[in-house]
C-alpha positions as CSV (number, residue, x, y, z in Angstrom):
1,M,17.3,-15.7,3.5
2,D,17.1,-16.4,-0.2
3,W,14.1,-15.4,-2.3
4,L,12.7,-16.4,-5.7
5,E,12.1,-13.3,-7.8
6,I,9.2,-13.8,-10.2
7,S,9.0,-11.1,-12.9
8,V,6.1,-10.5,-15.2
9,V,5.8,-8.1,-18.1
10,A,2.2,-7.0,-18.7
11,A,0.3,-4.5,-20.7
12,A,-0.4,-1.3,-18.7
13,A,-4.1,-1.9,-19.1
14,D,-3.7,-5.2,-17.3
15,E,-1.7,-3.8,-14.3
16,E,-4.5,-4.0,-11.7
17,A,-5.6,-7.5,-12.6
18,V,-2.1,-8.9,-12.6
19,S,-0.9,-7.0,-9.5
20,D,-4.0,-8.1,-7.6
21,V,-3.1,-11.8,-8.2
22,L,0.6,-11.1,-7.3
23,R,-0.3,-9.2,-4.2
24,E,-2.8,-11.9,-3.0
25,R,-0.3,-14.7,-3.5
26,A,3.0,-13.0,-2.6
27,G,2.3,-9.9,-0.6
28,G,3.9,-6.7,-2.0
29,V,4.4,-6.0,-5.7
30,A,7.2,-3.8,-7.2
31,I,5.9,-2.1,-10.4
32,E,7.9,-0.1,-12.9
33,E,7.8,0.9,-16.6
34,D,9.2,-1.8,-18.8
35,G,12.3,-0.6,-20.8
36,A,10.7,-1.8,-24.1
37,G,8.6,1.4,-24.2
38,Q,5.5,-0.3,-25.7
39,G,3.0,0.6,-23.0
40,T,4.1,-2.4,-20.8
41,L,5.0,-2.7,-17.2
42,S,7.3,-4.9,-15.2
43,L,5.9,-6.4,-12.1
44,R,8.0,-8.3,-9.6
45,V,7.3,-10.3,-6.4
46,Y,9.5,-12.3,-4.1
47,L,8.7,-15.7,-2.6
48,P,10.8,-17.0,0.3
49,R,12.8,-20.1,-0.7
50,D,11.4,-22.4,2.0
51,A,9.5,-25.7,2.0
52,R,6.3,-23.9,0.7
53,L,8.0,-22.4,-2.4
54,P,7.0,-25.1,-4.9
55,S,3.3,-25.1,-4.1
56,R,3.2,-21.3,-3.8
57,S,5.0,-20.8,-7.1
58,R,2.6,-23.2,-8.9
59,A,-0.4,-21.6,-7.4
60,L,0.8,-18.2,-8.5
61,R,1.5,-19.2,-12.1
62,R,-1.9,-21.0,-12.2
63,A,-3.8,-17.9,-11.0
64,L,-2.0,-15.8,-13.6
65,S,-2.8,-18.2,-16.4
66,H,-6.6,-17.9,-15.6
67,L,-6.7,-14.1,-16.0
68,D,-8.6,-12.5,-18.9
69,L,-6.0,-10.1,-20.2
70,S,-5.8,-7.6,-23.1
71,Q,-2.4,-9.1,-24.0
72,P,-0.6,-12.2,-23.0
73,L,2.0,-12.0,-20.3
74,T,5.2,-11.7,-22.4
75,V,7.7,-12.6,-19.7
76,L,7.4,-14.9,-16.7
77,R,10.7,-15.9,-15.2
78,G,12.3,-16.6,-11.9
79,R,15.7,-16.1,-10.3
80,T,17.2,-16.5,-6.9
81,V,17.9,-13.3,-5.1
82,H,19.8,-12.9,-1.8
83,E,18.1,-10.5,0.6
84,E,21.1,-8.2,0.7
85,D,21.3,-8.1,-3.1
86,W,17.6,-7.2,-3.2
87,A,18.2,-4.3,-0.8
88,N,21.2,-3.0,-2.7
89,A,19.2,-3.0,-5.9
90,W,16.5,-0.8,-4.3
91,K,19.1,1.7,-3.3
92,R,20.0,2.5,-6.9
93,H,16.4,3.6,-7.7
94,F,15.1,5.1,-4.5
95,H,16.0,8.8,-4.0
96,A,14.6,11.5,-1.7
97,Q,11.3,12.8,-3.0
98,R,8.9,15.5,-1.9
99,V,5.1,15.0,-1.8
100,G,3.5,18.2,-0.7
101,R,5.4,19.2,2.5
102,L,6.4,15.7,3.2
103,V,9.8,14.5,2.1
104,I,10.5,10.7,2.0
105,R,14.2,10.1,2.5
106,P,15.7,6.6,2.1
107,R,17.8,5.9,5.2
108,W,20.9,5.5,3.1
109,R,20.7,9.0,1.5
110,R,21.4,12.3,3.2
111,Y,18.8,15.1,3.2
112,R,18.5,18.2,5.4
113,A,14.9,19.1,6.0
114,Q,14.0,22.7,5.1
115,P,11.7,24.9,7.2
116,G,8.1,23.6,6.9
117,E,9.0,20.1,5.7
118,A,8.2,16.9,7.5
119,L,10.8,14.3,7.0
120,I,10.1,10.6,6.7
121,T,13.1,8.3,6.9
122,L,12.2,5.0,5.2
123,D,13.6,1.6,4.4
124,P,10.9,-0.1,2.4
125,G,12.6,-3.5,2.7
126,M,10.4,-6.0,0.8
127,A,7.1,-4.1,1.5
128,F,7.3,-1.8,-1.5
129,G,5.9,1.3,0.1
130,T,8.1,4.2,-1.0
131,G,5.8,7.0,-2.1
132,Q,6.8,6.6,-5.8
133,H,3.5,5.0,-6.9
134,P,0.7,7.5,-7.8
135,T,-1.7,5.8,-5.3
136,T,0.7,6.4,-2.4
137,R,1.3,10.0,-3.4
138,M,-2.4,10.7,-3.5
139,C,-3.0,9.2,-0.1
140,L,-0.1,11.3,1.3
141,L,-1.5,14.4,-0.2
142,A,-5.0,13.6,1.2
143,L,-3.6,13.1,4.7
144,Q,-1.8,16.4,4.5
145,E,-4.9,18.3,3.4
146,R,-7.3,16.6,5.8
147,V,-5.7,15.3,9.0
148,T,-6.5,17.3,12.1
149,A,-4.4,17.2,15.2
150,G,-5.5,14.7,17.7
151,W,-7.2,12.3,15.3
152,R,-7.2,8.5,15.7
153,I,-6.4,6.9,12.3
154,L,-6.5,3.4,10.9
155,D,-4.0,2.5,8.1
156,L,-5.2,-0.7,6.5
157,G,-2.6,-2.5,4.3
158,A,0.2,-0.5,5.9
159,G,3.1,-2.0,3.8
160,S,6.3,-0.1,4.8
161,G,4.3,2.0,7.2
162,I,4.8,5.2,5.2
163,L,1.1,6.4,5.5
164,A,1.0,5.6,9.2
165,I,4.2,7.5,9.8
166,A,3.0,10.4,7.8
167,A,-0.2,10.6,9.7
168,A,1.7,10.6,13.0
169,L,4.0,13.4,11.8
170,L,1.0,15.4,10.6
171,G,-0.5,15.5,14.1
172,A,-2.5,12.3,14.6
173,A,-2.7,11.3,18.2
174,E,-2.9,7.6,17.6
175,V,-2.5,5.4,14.5
176,V,-3.2,1.7,14.1
177,A,-1.4,0.2,11.1
178,L,-2.4,-3.3,9.9
179,D,-1.2,-5.6,7.2
180,T,-1.8,-9.2,6.5
181,D,1.8,-9.8,5.4
182,P,4.0,-10.6,8.4
183,L,7.1,-9.4,6.6
184,A,5.5,-6.0,5.9
185,V,4.5,-5.8,9.6
186,D,8.2,-6.3,10.6
187,I,9.3,-3.7,8.2
188,A,6.7,-1.2,9.2
189,K,7.6,-1.6,12.9
190,A,11.2,-0.9,12.1
191,N,10.3,2.2,10.1
192,V,8.0,3.4,12.9
193,M,10.9,3.1,15.3
194,A,13.4,4.8,12.9
195,N,11.1,7.8,12.7
196,G,10.5,8.1,16.5
197,V,6.7,7.7,16.3
198,E,6.4,4.4,18.2
199,D,4.5,6.3,20.9
200,K,1.7,7.1,18.4
201,V,1.8,4.2,15.9
202,S,0.8,0.6,16.7
203,V,1.6,-2.0,14.0
204,A,0.1,-5.4,13.9
205,E,-0.7,-8.3,11.6
206,G,-4.4,-8.4,10.7
207,S,-7.3,-6.7,9.0
208,L,-10.9,-5.8,9.7
209,G,-13.7,-8.0,11.0
210,A,-12.6,-11.5,12.2
211,A,-9.0,-10.7,11.4
212,W,-8.9,-7.8,13.9
213,P,-5.7,-8.5,15.8
214,F,-6.5,-6.9,19.2
215,H,-8.4,-8.2,22.2
216,G,-12.0,-7.3,22.2
217,A,-14.3,-6.1,19.5
218,Q,-13.0,-3.9,16.6
219,D,-12.9,-0.2,17.6
220,K,-15.3,1.8,15.4
221,R,-14.3,5.2,16.5
222,F,-11.6,6.2,14.1
223,D,-11.6,9.7,12.8
224,C,-9.9,8.6,9.6
225,V,-9.4,5.3,7.8
226,V,-6.9,5.1,4.9
227,A,-6.7,2.0,2.8
228,N,-4.2,2.0,-0.1
229,I,-4.8,-1.5,-1.3
230,S,-6.6,-2.5,-4.6
231,S,-10.0,-2.0,-6.2
232,A,-11.0,-5.6,-5.4
233,T,-10.1,-5.3,-1.8
234,I,-11.8,-1.9,-1.4
235,I,-15.0,-3.5,-2.8
236,D,-14.7,-6.5,-0.5
237,L,-14.0,-4.5,2.6
238,A,-16.3,-1.5,1.9
239,R,-18.7,-2.2,4.7
240,G,-15.8,-2.7,7.2
241,L,-14.1,0.5,6.0
242,V,-17.2,2.5,6.5
243,G,-18.1,0.8,9.7
244,A,-14.7,1.7,11.2
245,L,-15.4,5.4,10.9
246,K,-17.2,7.4,13.5
247,A,-19.8,9.9,12.4
248,G,-18.1,12.7,10.5
249,G,-15.1,10.6,9.9
250,L,-13.0,10.7,6.7
251,G,-12.1,7.6,4.6
252,I,-9.3,7.5,2.0
253,A,-9.5,4.6,-0.5
254,G,-6.5,4.2,-2.8
255,G,-5.1,1.7,-5.2
256,I,-8.1,2.1,-7.5
257,S,-7.8,1.9,-11.3
258,E,-9.7,4.2,-13.5
259,E,-11.7,1.2,-14.9
260,R,-12.9,0.2,-11.4
261,V,-13.5,3.5,-9.8
262,D,-17.3,3.5,-10.4
263,A,-17.6,0.0,-8.8
264,C,-15.6,1.1,-5.8
265,R,-17.7,4.3,-5.4
266,L,-20.9,2.2,-5.6
267,A,-19.6,-0.3,-3.0
268,L,-18.8,2.5,-0.6
269,E,-22.1,4.3,-1.1
270,Q,-24.0,1.1,-0.6
271,A,-22.1,0.6,2.6
272,G,-23.4,4.0,3.8
273,A,-20.7,6.4,2.9
274,T,-20.9,9.6,0.8
275,V,-18.0,9.9,-1.7
276,T,-17.0,13.6,-1.5
277,A,-14.0,13.8,-3.9
278,T,-12.0,11.8,-6.4
279,M,-8.3,12.4,-6.8
280,S,-6.6,11.4,-10.1
281,E,-3.1,10.8,-11.2
282,G,-2.6,9.0,-14.5
283,D,-4.8,5.9,-14.6
284,W,-5.2,5.8,-10.8
285,R,-7.9,7.1,-8.6
286,T,-8.3,7.8,-4.9
287,L,-11.7,8.2,-3.3
288,L,-12.4,10.4,-0.3
289,F,-15.6,9.5,1.6
290,E,-17.4,10.5,4.7
291,V,-19.9,9.0,7.2
292,T,-22.7,11.1,8.6
C-alpha cells in the first residue's frame, strides 16, 4: 500500500497540541528533534492513499489551522511513501535499547540477552511504539517496579504492543491490549506472536465503555491499567480508567505534558483515584494512581 506522509515542524512547546490532532486524525505519530536545532520538533503521520485520503487530509489540515500555538507551523508538506520504504527508513534509526532490565530489540538487529534481562523483539510497523519516547520509557519502568506475578493488566492505546508484551514478560498472567487504530491492532498482534506471549496477551480494536470490544459488560477487575496516550485522552477517560481497576489496583497514566499534569491529576482524583507518584523525564510526566 502507498501512504501519504504529512510532516509538520512545530515548536517544542506545542508538541502535545499538535500531536493530539495528528493522533486523532491519523493514528500514530512519529516525533523527533528537528535538525534546525531551534527548539523545534518534526512530527510525521501517514494516511493511506485510498478513496478517503482527500477528505482526511483536508480535515487534518483544517484541524491544525485552528490550533492556538506559540509559533506557527513552519513546515507542512506531503509526499508519497511506499510501505517498504517506510519500514526501511525506520531501520536506520531504531537500535537495541535498554530500559531498566528490559531490552527492546528491533527484529532486524542481533542482540544476545544478558543474565537478568528480559528481551522484547519488536517491529513497530506504523504504530510508532519503540520505547524511544520518554512516556514509553517511564511506563516500562513503572511496570518493572510495580507488576506482581499473576496480575491481570489492561493496556489502553497499545500501539505496537510494547507495554503489553513487557507486562507479560514481567509476570502478568493476562493482558488485554486495546487500540482504536486497526493498523496498530494488526501490528501489536504480530509483535505479541513474535515474542511468544500470545497465551497471555489478547489484542483487540476498541476502548473503554461503549467501545469495549468483547461480549458482555466491561470487566472491572484489572490489577493494573496502563494508558500511554495523551493528556486530553487521560482527562476524557479518567472515570473509565479508574473504574477498570479493582480495589487496590494500580493505574499508570502516560503521555502527559508538564503543562497538563495538574489537569490530569485533578481528573483522576475527581474520578475517585489517589495519585501516589509522578514520574518525570524532560517535559513529560507519568502519573501513578491507586483505587481504594
